[in-house]
C-alpha positions as CSV (number, residue, x, y, z in Angstrom):
1,M,9.1,16.9,-18.7
2,K,12.6,17.8,-17.9
3,L,12.4,20.7,-15.4
4,T,14.4,23.2,-15.4
5,K,16.4,24.6,-12.6
6,E,14.2,27.0,-11.8
7,Q,11.2,24.9,-11.9
8,T,13.3,22.5,-9.6
9,G,13.6,25.2,-7.2
10,K,10.3,26.2,-7.2
11,L,8.9,22.7,-6.5
12,I,11.4,22.1,-3.8
13,S,10.1,25.1,-1.8
14,Y,6.7,23.8,-2.2
15,I,8.0,20.6,-0.7
16,I,9.5,22.0,2.0
17,D,6.4,23.9,3.0
18,A,4.3,20.8,2.7
19,T,6.3,18.6,4.7
20,G,7.7,20.6,7.4
21,F,11.6,19.0,6.4
22,K,14.8,21.4,6.5
23,P,15.8,22.9,2.9
24,F,18.9,20.9,2.9
25,Q,17.2,17.6,3.5
26,V,14.8,18.1,0.7
27,E,17.4,19.6,-1.7
28,H,19.5,16.7,-1.1
29,T,17.2,13.9,-1.6
30,V,15.6,15.3,-4.4
31,E,19.4,15.5,-6.0
32,L,19.9,12.2,-5.2
33,L,16.6,10.7,-6.3
34,E,16.7,12.8,-9.7
35,E,20.5,11.0,-9.9
36,G,18.8,7.4,-9.8
37,A,19.5,6.6,-6.0
38,T,17.0,4.1,-4.4
39,V,15.2,5.1,-1.4
40,P,16.8,2.3,0.7
41,F,20.0,3.4,-0.5
42,I,19.6,7.3,0.5
43,A,18.2,6.1,3.9
44,R,20.8,3.8,4.8
45,Y,24.2,5.1,3.2
46,R,23.5,8.6,2.5
47,K,22.4,9.9,6.4
48,E,24.8,12.9,6.6
49,H,23.3,14.1,3.3
50,T,19.6,14.0,4.3
51,G,20.0,14.7,7.9
52,E,18.8,10.9,8.5
53,L,15.7,10.8,7.0
54,D,14.2,7.5,7.0
55,E,12.4,5.4,4.2
56,V,9.2,7.2,5.1
57,Q,10.2,10.6,5.1
58,I,12.3,9.9,1.8
59,R,9.3,8.3,-0.1
60,T,7.1,11.2,1.4
61,I,9.7,13.9,-0.7
62,E,9.5,11.2,-3.6
63,E,5.8,11.4,-3.8
64,Q,5.6,15.5,-3.3
65,F,7.9,15.6,-6.0
66,S,6.1,13.7,-8.4
67,Y,2.7,15.3,-7.5
68,F,4.4,18.6,-7.5
69,S,5.9,17.8,-10.9
70,E,2.6,17.1,-12.5
71,L,1.2,20.1,-11.2
72,E,3.9,21.9,-12.7
73,E,3.3,20.7,-16.2
74,R,-0.2,20.9,-16.1
75,R,0.3,24.3,-15.3
76,I,2.3,25.1,-18.3
77,T,-0.6,23.4,-20.6
78,V,-3.0,25.6,-18.7
79,I,-1.3,29.0,-19.2
80,K,-0.3,28.3,-22.9
81,S,-3.9,27.3,-23.6
82,I,-5.7,30.3,-21.9
83,D,-2.5,32.8,-23.5
84,E,-3.4,31.3,-26.8
85,Q,-7.0,32.4,-26.6
86,G,-6.0,36.0,-25.4
87,K,-7.4,35.7,-22.3
88,L,-4.5,35.3,-20.0
89,T,-4.2,38.9,-18.0
90,P,-1.6,39.2,-15.3
91,E,-3.9,38.6,-12.4
92,L,-4.8,35.3,-13.9
93,R,-1.3,34.2,-14.4
94,E,-0.5,35.3,-10.8
95,R,-3.2,33.0,-9.5
96,I,-2.4,30.0,-11.6
97,E,1.3,30.3,-10.7
98,A,0.2,30.3,-7.2
99,A,-2.0,27.3,-7.5
100,R,-0.6,24.5,-5.3
101,Q,-3.3,21.9,-5.5
102,K,-4.9,20.3,-8.7
103,T,-8.3,21.1,-8.0
104,E,-7.4,24.8,-7.6
105,L,-5.8,24.9,-10.9
106,E,-8.3,23.2,-12.6
107,D,-11.0,25.5,-11.1
108,L,-9.0,28.5,-12.6
109,Y,-8.8,26.9,-15.9
110,L,-12.6,26.0,-16.1
111,P,-14.0,28.9,-17.6
112,Y,-11.4,28.7,-20.1
113,K,-11.6,24.8,-21.0
114,P,-12.7,23.8,-24.3
115,K,-16.2,22.8,-23.6
116,R,-18.9,20.4,-25.3
117,R,-22.1,22.3,-26.6
118,T,-24.1,23.5,-23.5
119,K,-27.2,25.7,-23.1
120,A,-24.8,28.6,-22.2
121,T,-22.9,27.9,-25.5
122,I,-26.2,27.6,-27.5
123,A,-27.4,30.9,-26.0
124,R,-24.1,32.6,-27.1
125,E,-24.7,31.4,-30.6
126,K,-28.4,33.3,-30.3
127,G,-26.7,36.5,-29.4
128,L,-27.7,36.4,-26.0
129,E,-24.5,37.2,-24.4
130,P,-25.3,40.9,-24.2
131,L,-28.3,40.6,-22.3
132,A,-26.6,38.1,-19.6
133,D,-23.7,41.3,-19.3
134,I,-26.8,43.6,-18.8
135,I,-28.3,41.4,-16.2
136,A,-25.2,40.8,-14.5
137,A,-24.2,44.5,-14.2
138,Q,-27.5,44.9,-12.2
139,E,-27.7,48.7,-12.9
140,I,-31.6,49.1,-14.0
141,T,-33.4,49.5,-10.9
142,T,-37.0,50.5,-13.0
143,G,-39.1,48.7,-15.7
144,T,-39.4,45.0,-15.9
145,P,-36.5,42.2,-16.9
146,E,-38.7,41.2,-20.1
147,E,-38.7,44.7,-21.3
148,V,-34.8,44.7,-21.2
149,A,-35.3,41.3,-23.3
150,L,-37.4,42.4,-25.5
151,P,-34.5,43.5,-28.1
152,F,-33.2,40.3,-27.9
153,V,-36.2,38.7,-29.0
154,N,-35.5,37.1,-32.6
155,P,-37.5,34.2,-34.3
156,E,-34.8,33.4,-36.8
157,K,-32.3,32.4,-34.0
158,D,-34.7,30.6,-32.3
159,V,-35.6,33.2,-29.8
160,P,-39.1,33.7,-30.2
161,D,-40.4,35.7,-27.2
162,V,-38.6,37.1,-24.0
163,V,-39.0,34.1,-21.8
164,A,-36.6,32.5,-24.4
165,A,-34.4,35.3,-24.3
166,L,-34.5,35.3,-20.4
167,D,-33.8,31.8,-20.0
168,G,-30.8,31.5,-22.9
169,A,-29.2,34.7,-20.6
170,G,-29.7,32.7,-17.3
171,H,-27.9,29.6,-19.0
172,I,-24.9,31.9,-19.8
173,L,-24.9,33.6,-15.9
174,A,-25.4,29.9,-14.6
175,E,-22.5,29.0,-16.4
176,R,-20.5,31.7,-15.6
177,L,-21.1,31.4,-11.6
178,S,-20.4,27.6,-12.1
179,D,-17.2,28.2,-13.6
180,N,-16.0,31.0,-11.1
181,A,-13.2,29.4,-8.9
182,D,-13.9,31.1,-5.8
183,D,-17.7,30.0,-6.0
184,R,-16.7,26.4,-6.8
185,S,-14.0,26.4,-3.7
186,M,-16.9,27.9,-1.4
187,V,-19.3,25.0,-2.3
188,R,-16.7,22.4,-2.1
189,R,-15.6,23.6,1.1
190,L,-19.1,23.4,2.8
191,T,-20.1,20.2,1.3
192,K,-16.8,18.5,2.4
193,E,-17.4,20.0,5.8
194,Q,-20.8,19.6,6.4
195,G,-21.7,17.1,3.9
196,I,-23.6,13.7,4.8
197,M,-22.8,10.4,3.1
198,T,-25.9,8.8,2.6
199,A,-26.7,4.7,1.7
200,R,-29.9,3.5,0.9
201,V,-30.8,-0.1,-0.1
202,A,-31.8,-0.5,-3.9
203,T,-35.6,-1.7,-4.1
204,D,-34.3,-5.4,-5.5
205,F,-32.8,-5.9,-2.3
206,K,-35.1,-4.5,0.1
207,D,-36.1,-7.6,2.1
208,Q,-33.0,-9.7,1.4
209,V,-30.4,-10.3,3.9
210,T,-26.8,-9.2,2.6
211,K,-23.4,-8.3,3.8
212,F,-24.2,-5.0,3.2
213,E,-27.3,-4.9,5.5
214,M,-26.1,-2.3,7.9
215,Y,-26.0,0.2,5.1
216,Y,-29.5,-0.1,3.8
217,D,-30.2,3.2,5.7
218,Y,-27.3,4.7,6.8
219,Q,-26.2,8.5,7.3
220,E,-22.8,9.7,8.4
221,P,-20.6,12.9,8.1
222,L,-18.7,12.7,5.2
223,K,-15.6,13.9,7.0
224,A,-16.1,11.1,9.5
225,V,-16.3,8.2,7.5
226,P,-13.5,5.8,8.0
227,S,-11.9,3.7,5.1
228,H,-13.2,0.6,5.6
229,R,-17.0,1.8,5.7
230,M,-16.3,4.0,2.7
231,L,-14.9,1.1,0.3
232,A,-17.7,-1.2,1.9
233,M,-20.5,1.0,0.8
234,R,-18.9,1.6,-2.6
235,R,-18.6,-2.2,-3.1
236,G,-22.2,-2.2,-2.4
237,E,-23.0,0.3,-4.9
238,K,-21.0,-1.6,-7.2
239,E,-23.2,-4.4,-6.6
240,E,-26.1,-2.7,-7.1
241,V,-27.3,-3.5,-3.6
242,L,-26.9,0.4,-2.5
243,Y,-27.7,3.9,-3.8
244,L,-24.9,6.2,-2.5
245,S,-25.5,9.8,-2.4
246,I,-23.8,13.2,-0.5
247,T,-26.4,15.0,0.8
248,A,-24.9,19.1,1.0
249,P,-26.0,22.1,3.2
250,V,-28.2,23.7,0.5
251,E,-29.5,26.2,2.0
252,Q,-26.3,27.5,3.3
253,I,-24.6,27.1,0.0
254,L,-27.6,28.7,-2.1
255,A,-27.1,31.8,0.2
256,G,-23.7,31.8,-0.2
257,L,-23.9,32.0,-4.0
258,K,-27.2,34.3,-4.1
259,S,-24.9,36.7,-1.9
260,R,-21.7,36.5,-4.4
261,L,-23.9,37.0,-7.6
262,I,-26.5,39.4,-6.3
263,L,-24.6,42.5,-5.8
264,Q,-27.2,45.4,-5.3
265,D,-30.9,45.8,-5.5
266,S,-32.1,45.6,-9.2
267,I,-35.2,44.7,-11.2
268,F,-33.1,41.5,-12.0
269,Q,-32.8,40.2,-8.3
270,P,-35.5,37.4,-8.8
271,L,-34.1,36.0,-12.0
272,L,-30.4,35.8,-10.4
273,E,-31.6,34.2,-7.5
274,R,-33.3,31.5,-9.9
275,V,-29.8,31.5,-11.9
276,A,-28.1,31.0,-8.6
277,E,-30.2,27.7,-7.5
278,D,-30.0,26.5,-11.5
279,A,-26.2,27.2,-11.4
280,Y,-25.8,24.9,-8.2
281,K,-28.4,22.1,-8.6
282,R,-27.8,21.7,-12.5
283,L,-24.0,22.6,-12.8
284,I,-21.9,22.8,-9.7
285,A,-23.6,19.9,-7.3
286,P,-23.2,17.4,-9.4
287,S,-19.3,18.0,-10.2
288,I,-18.6,18.7,-6.6
289,E,-20.3,15.5,-5.5
290,V,-18.3,13.4,-8.1
291,E,-15.4,15.0,-7.1
292,L,-15.8,14.5,-3.4
293,R,-16.9,11.1,-3.5
294,L,-13.5,10.6,-5.4
295,E,-11.6,12.5,-3.1
296,S,-13.6,10.3,-0.2
297,K,-12.3,7.3,-2.1
298,E,-8.8,8.4,-2.6
299,R,-8.5,8.9,1.2
300,A,-10.1,5.5,2.0
301,D,-7.7,4.0,-0.6
302,E,-5.0,5.5,1.1
303,A,-5.9,4.2,4.7
304,A,-6.6,0.8,3.2
305,I,-3.4,0.4,1.4
306,L,-1.7,1.6,4.6
307,V,-3.0,-1.2,6.6
308,F,-2.0,-3.9,3.9
309,T,1.6,-2.3,3.7
310,R,1.9,-2.9,7.5
311,N,0.4,-6.1,7.6
312,L,2.7,-7.2,4.8
313,R,5.9,-6.0,5.9
314,E,5.1,-7.5,9.2
315,L,4.4,-11.0,7.1
316,L,7.8,-10.2,5.0
317,L,10.0,-9.7,7.8
318,A,8.5,-12.8,10.0
319,P,11.2,-14.6,11.9
320,P,12.8,-17.4,9.6
321,A,13.0,-20.6,10.8
322,G,16.5,-20.5,9.1
323,G,18.7,-23.1,7.3
324,K,16.7,-26.5,8.4
325,R,15.9,-29.6,6.4
326,V,12.1,-29.2,6.0
327,L,9.4,-31.2,5.0
328,G,6.8,-29.0,3.3
329,I,2.9,-30.2,3.0
330,D,0.4,-29.3,0.7
331,P,-2.6,-31.0,2.2
332,G,-5.6,-32.4,0.8
333,F,-8.5,-34.9,1.1
334,R,-9.7,-36.6,-1.9
335,T,-6.6,-35.5,-4.4
336,G,-4.3,-36.4,-1.1
337,S,-1.6,-34.6,0.7
338,K,1.6,-33.6,-1.5
339,L,4.8,-34.1,0.6
340,A,8.0,-32.3,-0.7
341,A,11.6,-32.7,1.3
342,V,13.8,-29.7,0.6
343,D,17.6,-29.1,2.1
344,E,19.0,-26.4,4.3
345,N,19.3,-24.1,1.6
346,G,15.5,-24.8,0.0
347,R,16.8,-27.2,-2.5
348,F,14.2,-29.6,-3.7
349,L,15.2,-33.5,-2.6
350,E,12.2,-35.6,-3.4
351,H,8.3,-35.5,-3.1
352,V,5.3,-38.0,-2.5
353,T,1.5,-37.8,-2.4
354,V,-0.2,-39.7,0.6
355,Y,-4.0,-40.0,1.3
356,P,-4.6,-40.6,5.0
357,H,-7.9,-38.9,5.0
358,I,-9.9,-41.0,2.7
359,G,-10.2,-44.1,4.7
360,E,-8.2,-45.9,7.5
361,A,-7.2,-48.4,4.8
362,R,-4.5,-45.7,3.3
363,V,-3.4,-44.4,6.9
364,P,-0.5,-47.0,7.3
365,Q,0.9,-46.4,4.0
366,A,0.8,-42.6,4.3
367,R,2.1,-43.1,7.6
368,Q,5.5,-45.0,6.2
369,D,5.6,-42.6,3.3
370,L,6.1,-39.5,5.6
371,L,8.5,-41.1,8.2
372,R,10.7,-42.5,5.1
373,L,11.0,-38.9,4.0
374,V,11.6,-37.8,7.4
375,E,14.6,-39.9,8.0
376,S,15.8,-40.5,4.7
377,H,16.5,-36.6,4.4
378,G,17.5,-35.8,7.7
379,I,13.9,-33.5,8.2
380,E,14.1,-31.4,11.1
381,M,10.9,-29.4,10.8
382,I,7.7,-30.0,9.1
383,A,5.8,-27.4,7.4
384,V,2.0,-27.9,7.1
385,G,-0.3,-25.6,4.7
386,N,-3.2,-24.1,6.6
387,G,-5.9,-24.7,4.1
388,T,-8.2,-27.7,3.4
389,A,-7.4,-30.7,5.3
390,G,-4.5,-28.6,7.0
391,R,-5.5,-29.1,10.5
392,E,-6.0,-32.6,10.3
393,M,-2.6,-33.1,8.3
394,E,-1.1,-31.3,11.2
395,I,-2.3,-33.6,13.6
396,F,-1.6,-36.7,11.6
397,A,2.2,-35.5,11.1
398,K,2.5,-34.9,14.8
399,E,1.2,-38.3,15.6
400,S,3.6,-39.8,12.8
401,V,6.9,-38.4,14.2
402,A,6.0,-38.7,18.1
403,G,7.9,-42.1,18.2
404,I,10.9,-41.4,16.4
405,G,13.1,-40.4,19.2
406,R,14.0,-36.9,18.2
407,Q,11.8,-33.8,18.1
408,V,10.5,-32.8,14.7
409,P,8.3,-29.9,14.9
410,V,5.2,-29.6,13.3
411,V,4.2,-25.7,12.1
412,S,1.2,-24.6,10.3
413,I,2.0,-22.3,7.5
414,S,-0.1,-19.7,5.3
415,E,-0.9,-21.0,2.2
416,A,-1.8,-17.3,1.0
417,G,-0.6,-16.8,-2.4
418,A,1.0,-20.3,-3.1
419,S,-1.4,-21.5,-5.5
420,I,-0.4,-18.4,-7.5
421,Y,3.3,-18.8,-7.1
422,S,2.7,-22.7,-8.1
423,A,1.2,-21.3,-11.8
424,S,3.6,-18.7,-12.0
425,D,6.4,-18.2,-14.5
426,I,8.9,-18.5,-11.6
427,A,7.9,-21.8,-10.5
428,R,7.8,-23.0,-13.8
429,E,11.2,-21.7,-14.4
430,E,12.3,-23.6,-11.1
431,F,10.4,-27.0,-11.3
432,P,9.5,-27.1,-15.0
433,D,8.8,-31.2,-14.5
434,L,6.9,-30.9,-11.2
435,D,3.1,-30.7,-10.7
436,L,2.0,-27.5,-9.4
437,T,0.6,-29.0,-6.2
438,V,4.1,-30.2,-5.7
439,R,5.7,-26.6,-6.4
440,G,3.0,-25.4,-3.8
441,A,4.6,-28.1,-0.9
442,I,8.1,-26.8,-1.8
443,S,7.1,-23.5,-1.5
444,I,5.3,-23.8,1.7
445,A,8.7,-25.7,3.0
446,R,10.8,-22.6,2.0
447,R,8.3,-20.2,3.5
448,L,9.1,-21.9,6.8
449,Q,13.1,-21.6,6.2
450,D,12.9,-18.0,5.0
451,P,9.4,-16.3,4.5
452,L,10.7,-13.2,2.9
453,G,13.1,-15.1,0.0
454,E,9.8,-17.1,-0.8
455,L,7.2,-14.6,-0.6
456,V,9.0,-12.1,-2.9
457,K,7.9,-14.6,-5.5
458,V,4.2,-13.7,-5.1
459,D,2.3,-10.9,-6.0
460,P,1.5,-9.0,-3.1
461,K,-1.8,-8.8,-3.9
462,S,-2.3,-12.3,-3.6
463,I,-0.9,-12.7,0.0
464,G,-4.2,-11.8,1.6
465,V,-3.4,-9.4,4.4
466,G,-5.1,-6.5,3.0
467,Q,-8.5,-4.6,3.6
468,Y,-10.6,-4.4,0.3
469,Q,-7.6,-4.8,-1.6
470,H,-9.6,-5.4,-4.5
471,D,-11.6,-2.1,-4.5
472,V,-8.7,0.5,-4.0
473,N,-6.6,2.4,-6.7
474,Q,-4.7,-0.7,-8.2
475,N,-1.9,1.1,-9.6
476,M,-1.1,2.9,-6.2
477,L,-1.4,-0.4,-4.6
478,K,1.0,-2.1,-6.2
479,K,3.4,1.1,-6.3
480,S,3.2,1.2,-2.3
481,L,3.5,-2.8,-1.8
482,D,6.4,-3.4,-4.2
483,G,8.1,-0.3,-1.9
484,V,7.4,-2.3,1.2
485,V,8.9,-5.8,-0.4
486,E,11.9,-3.4,-1.6
487,S,12.2,-1.9,1.9
488,C,12.1,-5.1,3.6
489,V,14.7,-7.2,1.5
490,N,17.2,-4.5,1.6
491,Y,16.4,-4.1,5.3
492,V,17.4,-8.1,5.6
493,G,20.0,-8.3,3.2
494,V,20.4,-10.6,0.5
495,D,22.7,-13.6,0.0
496,L,24.2,-13.0,-3.4
497,N,25.1,-16.8,-4.1
498,T,21.7,-18.4,-2.8
499,A,19.3,-15.9,-3.5
500,S,17.1,-16.6,-6.6
501,W,16.3,-13.8,-9.1
502,A,13.2,-12.9,-7.8
503,L,14.7,-11.7,-4.4
504,L,17.7,-10.3,-6.3
505,A,15.1,-8.1,-8.2
506,Y,14.0,-6.1,-5.3
507,V,17.5,-5.3,-4.3
508,S,18.5,-1.4,-4.6
509,G,19.7,-0.8,-7.9
510,I,19.1,-4.2,-9.6
511,G,15.4,-5.1,-11.1
512,P,14.5,-8.0,-12.7
513,S,16.9,-7.9,-15.9
514,L,20.1,-7.4,-13.9
515,A,19.0,-10.2,-11.3
516,K,18.8,-12.5,-14.0
517,A,22.2,-11.7,-15.7
518,I,23.5,-12.2,-12.1
519,T,21.9,-15.8,-11.5
520,G,22.9,-16.7,-14.9
521,Y,26.4,-15.5,-14.3
522,R,26.4,-17.3,-11.1
523,D,25.1,-20.8,-12.8
524,Q,28.0,-20.6,-15.6
525,N,30.7,-19.5,-13.3
526,G,30.3,-20.5,-9.6
527,S,29.7,-18.7,-6.7
528,F,30.9,-15.0,-6.3
529,V,34.1,-14.6,-3.8
530,T,33.6,-11.2,-3.9
531,R,31.3,-8.3,-4.0
532,K,33.5,-6.9,-6.8
533,A,33.2,-9.7,-8.8
534,L,29.3,-8.3,-9.5
535,L,31.4,-5.9,-11.9
536,K,32.0,-8.8,-14.1
537,V,28.2,-9.4,-14.8
538,P,27.1,-8.1,-18.0
539,R,25.7,-4.8,-17.7
540,F,26.4,-4.6,-14.0
541,G,27.8,-1.0,-14.0
542,A,29.4,1.1,-11.4
543,K,26.2,3.0,-10.6
544,A,24.3,-0.5,-9.9
545,F,27.4,-1.6,-8.0
546,E,26.9,1.7,-6.0
547,Q,23.3,0.9,-5.4
548,A,23.5,-2.6,-4.7
549,A,26.6,-3.7,-2.8
550,G,25.8,-2.9,0.5
551,F,22.7,-5.1,0.7
552,L,24.3,-7.9,-0.6
553,R,25.9,-10.4,1.4
554,I,28.7,-13.2,1.0
555,P,29.1,-15.3,4.3
556,E,32.2,-16.9,3.1
557,G,34.0,-14.3,0.8
558,K,37.2,-13.5,0.5
559,H,36.8,-9.9,2.0
560,P,35.5,-10.0,5.8
561,L,33.3,-7.1,5.3
562,D,31.2,-8.4,2.1
563,N,29.2,-10.5,4.3
564,S,28.2,-7.2,6.4
565,A,26.2,-4.1,5.6
566,V,29.0,-1.7,5.4
567,H,29.1,-0.6,1.9
568,P,32.7,-1.1,-0.3
569,E,33.1,2.7,-0.4
570,R,34.0,2.3,3.5
571,Y,36.1,-0.6,3.6
572,S,39.4,1.8,3.2
573,L,38.2,3.3,6.4
574,V,37.2,0.7,8.4
575,E,40.5,-0.9,7.2
576,S,42.1,2.3,8.8
577,I,40.4,2.1,11.8
578,A,41.8,-1.5,12.3
579,A,45.2,-0.5,11.6
580,D,45.2,2.6,14.3
581,L,44.4,-0.1,16.7
582,G,47.1,-2.3,15.7
583,V,44.9,-5.3,14.6
584,S,43.6,-7.0,11.2
585,L,40.5,-6.3,10.1
586,P,39.1,-9.8,11.0
587,G,40.6,-9.4,14.3
588,L,38.7,-6.2,14.4
589,I,35.3,-8.0,13.6
590,S,35.7,-10.8,15.8
591,D,36.4,-8.4,19.0
592,P,33.3,-6.4,20.2
593,A,35.0,-5.1,23.1
594,L,37.5,-3.8,20.7
595,V,34.9,-2.0,18.4
596,G,33.3,-0.6,21.3
597,R,37.0,1.5,22.0
598,I,36.4,3.2,18.8
599,D,36.7,7.2,18.9
600,L,34.2,7.9,16.2
601,K,34.8,11.6,16.4
602,R,38.5,10.8,15.1
603,Y,37.0,9.7,12.0
604,V,34.6,12.2,11.1
605,T,35.3,14.1,7.5
606,E,33.3,15.9,5.1
607,S,31.9,12.9,3.6
608,V,31.5,10.9,6.4
609,G,29.8,11.8,9.4
610,L,28.4,10.1,13.1
611,P,25.3,8.5,11.6
612,T,27.5,6.6,9.2
613,L,30.1,5.8,11.3
614,T,27.6,4.7,14.2
615,D,26.4,2.6,11.6
616,I,29.7,1.2,10.9
617,I,30.5,-0.1,14.6
618,E,27.0,-1.4,15.0
619,E,27.7,-3.6,11.9
620,L,31.1,-4.4,13.3
621,K,29.6,-6.1,16.4
622,K,27.3,-8.2,14.6
623,P,28.4,-8.7,11.2
624,G,26.0,-10.3,8.9
625,R,23.5,-10.5,11.5
626,D,19.7,-10.9,10.6
627,P,18.0,-8.1,11.9
628,R,14.4,-10.3,12.3
629,S,13.4,-11.5,15.5
630,Q,13.4,-15.1,16.8
631,F,11.5,-18.0,15.2
632,Q,8.0,-19.0,17.3
633,T,4.9,-20.7,16.1
634,A,1.2,-21.0,17.7
635,S,0.2,-24.4,19.3
636,F,-3.2,-25.3,18.2
637,R,-5.3,-27.7,20.3
638,D,-5.7,-31.0,18.8
639,D,-9.1,-31.5,19.3
640,I,-10.3,-28.1,18.0
641,R,-10.4,-28.7,14.4
642,E,-13.9,-27.0,13.1
643,I,-16.1,-24.2,14.0
644,G,-18.2,-26.7,15.6
645,D,-15.6,-27.9,18.4
646,L,-15.2,-24.2,19.8
647,K,-17.3,-23.3,22.9
648,E,-17.5,-20.1,24.5
649,G,-14.8,-19.0,27.1
650,M,-12.5,-21.4,25.5
651,I,-8.6,-19.9,25.8
652,L,-6.5,-20.8,22.6
653,Q,-3.4,-19.6,21.0
654,G,-3.6,-18.1,17.6
655,I,-1.9,-16.2,14.9
656,V,-2.7,-13.0,13.7
657,T,-3.1,-13.2,10.2
658,N,-4.4,-9.8,9.2
659,V,-4.7,-6.3,11.1
660,T,-7.4,-4.1,9.7
661,A,-9.1,-0.7,10.9
662,F,-11.7,-2.4,12.5
663,G,-9.4,-5.0,14.7
664,A,-7.5,-8.1,14.0
665,F,-8.1,-11.6,12.4
666,V,-6.6,-14.5,14.0
667,D,-6.0,-18.1,13.0
668,I,-7.0,-20.8,15.7
669,G,-6.5,-23.8,13.6
670,V,-10.6,-24.3,12.5
671,H,-10.2,-23.3,8.8
672,Q,-11.8,-19.9,9.6
673,D,-10.3,-16.8,11.1
674,G,-11.9,-15.1,14.2
675,L,-12.1,-11.6,14.3
676,V,-11.0,-9.6,17.7
677,H,-12.8,-6.6,17.3
678,I,-10.8,-3.3,18.2
679,S,-12.6,-3.0,21.3
680,H,-11.3,-6.3,22.4
681,L,-7.5,-6.2,21.6
682,A,-6.2,-4.8,24.7
683,N,-7.0,-3.7,28.0
684,R,-6.2,-0.1,27.1
685,Y,-8.1,2.2,24.5
686,V,-6.4,1.6,21.3
687,K,-7.3,3.9,18.0
688,D,-5.1,2.1,15.6
689,P,-5.1,-1.4,15.9
690,S,-1.5,-1.6,14.4
691,N,-0.5,-0.4,17.7
692,A,-1.9,-3.5,19.5
693,V,-0.8,-6.3,17.5
694,K,1.3,-7.4,14.2
695,A,0.5,-9.5,11.3
696,G,2.2,-13.0,12.3
697,Q,2.5,-12.2,16.0
698,V,1.5,-15.1,18.1
699,V,-1.6,-14.4,20.5
700,K,-3.8,-15.7,23.1
701,V,-7.7,-15.5,22.7
702,K,-10.6,-15.9,24.5
703,V,-13.7,-17.6,22.3
704,L,-16.7,-14.9,22.5
705,S,-19.0,-16.7,20.0
706,A,-18.6,-19.0,17.4
707,D,-21.5,-19.4,14.6
708,P,-20.8,-22.4,12.1
709,Q,-23.8,-21.5,9.8
710,R,-22.5,-17.8,9.0
711,K,-18.7,-18.9,9.7
712,R,-18.2,-16.0,12.3
713,I,-16.2,-16.4,15.1
714,G,-15.6,-13.7,17.9
715,L,-12.5,-13.4,20.0
716,S,-10.9,-11.1,22.5
717,I,-7.1,-10.9,23.5
718,K,-8.1,-8.5,26.2
719,E,-10.3,-11.0,28.2
720,A,-7.7,-13.7,27.4
721,E,-5.2,-11.8,29.3
722,Q,-7.3,-11.6,32.2
723,G,-6.8,-15.5,33.0
724,A,-9.6,-17.4,32.0
725,Q,-9.5,-21.3,31.9
726,Y,-10.1,-23.9,29.3
């Protein structure tokens, strides 16, 4: 729906109220988004427009604008529907116009929403609405309800007696009460604030041990249930192990409904009390429970997705080993280990399969093949996948290169998602003639060189750093994860002449279609020598150039600033600064001390403020720098290969693989990650585990427990920091 200027203004005011941002920040951000600008572009190159809002704040505005746009579209539909029924009063229109929540709007629409045949509908067809009106008025204080109902008895309309007449009128009144927006709001509020989430084990599983055992007889205030417990219980319900329900404060709710329904003393008071009970138990309670369970699920989804996005960001921004020649190994026992050599730019060189783990007779040949690849291709590092046979292959590789007279580090690399990549269309395009496992070995090698450049080829859901990622709203998850990948790619920047189309697709303003057009043009015409040459790519117009250019790098480009984050729209400004200093542009870039002498205030204009100038100066000091931290890796103990090798009290190095709401999982090289509970993350109180550790971080841990049978390992970072010995 195309919003009018007035409607857009109204939505902007809603966003200002909801977020607390300044009016100009919201107005300018919405304007830029409506023009097609991406979040990374706005955050980096339009700081003066937004008052230096960061990506998270801009995405918040984007999400709020989408929500309120949907609300506005629904509001128009609701008003039209009620108006067509001839029931739109000025008061009702005012309340509908004032609604800022979808639930509030739907509550107001409920009495006028087309319904299937209900007990109340049938009662109206029998002519019992006038009786319901008499009862609702509560003006009769003498006689009996039966006497009042007698004139409405009509066997021809299936109202054989006064009992049937009063029941039918009660159904009409119960539906009216159920449809009342204020009454539903009261029930929702009390249930939300005081409701208890209850889990019970299904009869068939009562005497069985399952992973949901802690929830067999479980209660917790609805508003206090954390994300991981809500999702765990819902998974138990989906697998039919658990029954879930919400226990509401029924007495308080019924008292509230009765006080709203019963306005004064009348002969209908006992009947109206029964109507209130019927309305709640039959109509309101079931729908409110469904609604609140859905709302709780949505909150749990949001929390779980936040955990996933944080972990994914840390993994994508893991320090790269850089342009080194790497031997990637996809390890295996019976089927052998696939070895693939790649050059410093990730180009595939050669592969071989070795079998060092199926008998001593095969070991010499395996070692000979590995060393031949290392020497013939000048291999500088070895990357070993951490899956099946990973630890065995890591130790074999270390032993094999120990005597060659130079350092060749052997690094364990997460295989998460590698098999997905190997069978993907992208992998088939890159290596149509290679086996899946060889593609996997190449991917493992490239992950060591540049985690970001390789992981963007894999569906983020397959990388394995989430918490109940298969149970959350998949559309919301995909949108959030795609946003993280986009953010990371643009934060680091992309080499225009070496990036795959999969990586280019995440650059601001490009997308898959233009990314393939860029790589196709590059294949036909050779490397780009300037950013402006992008405009020669078919369908790559001025708008795409504006959005993308600042995030693309050309290390050996003709223009010195083409290998920096300075946007081409500011090249003339930087050239003027260099001229004022009496030096050439290359001279300015190569002299950080000279850059430090620039008087920024001198160059402030209406379109360029201090935020942009500050970014430019920082970039001139270190043009083309990689913002990621230095590469480091954990050293696993060679004598610790399986859970059975672990002993309580051991101090080991490990790599954080996943951070959840209840702690962190750490790979210590035994094929099974150990759990550091939130209470063991640090020597201080930690409410949010992500404040203590990050995915990909190298940590020292103490073994608290190891259960080979259940494949559970308990670890402590807190106690490891206290200096226990092996």
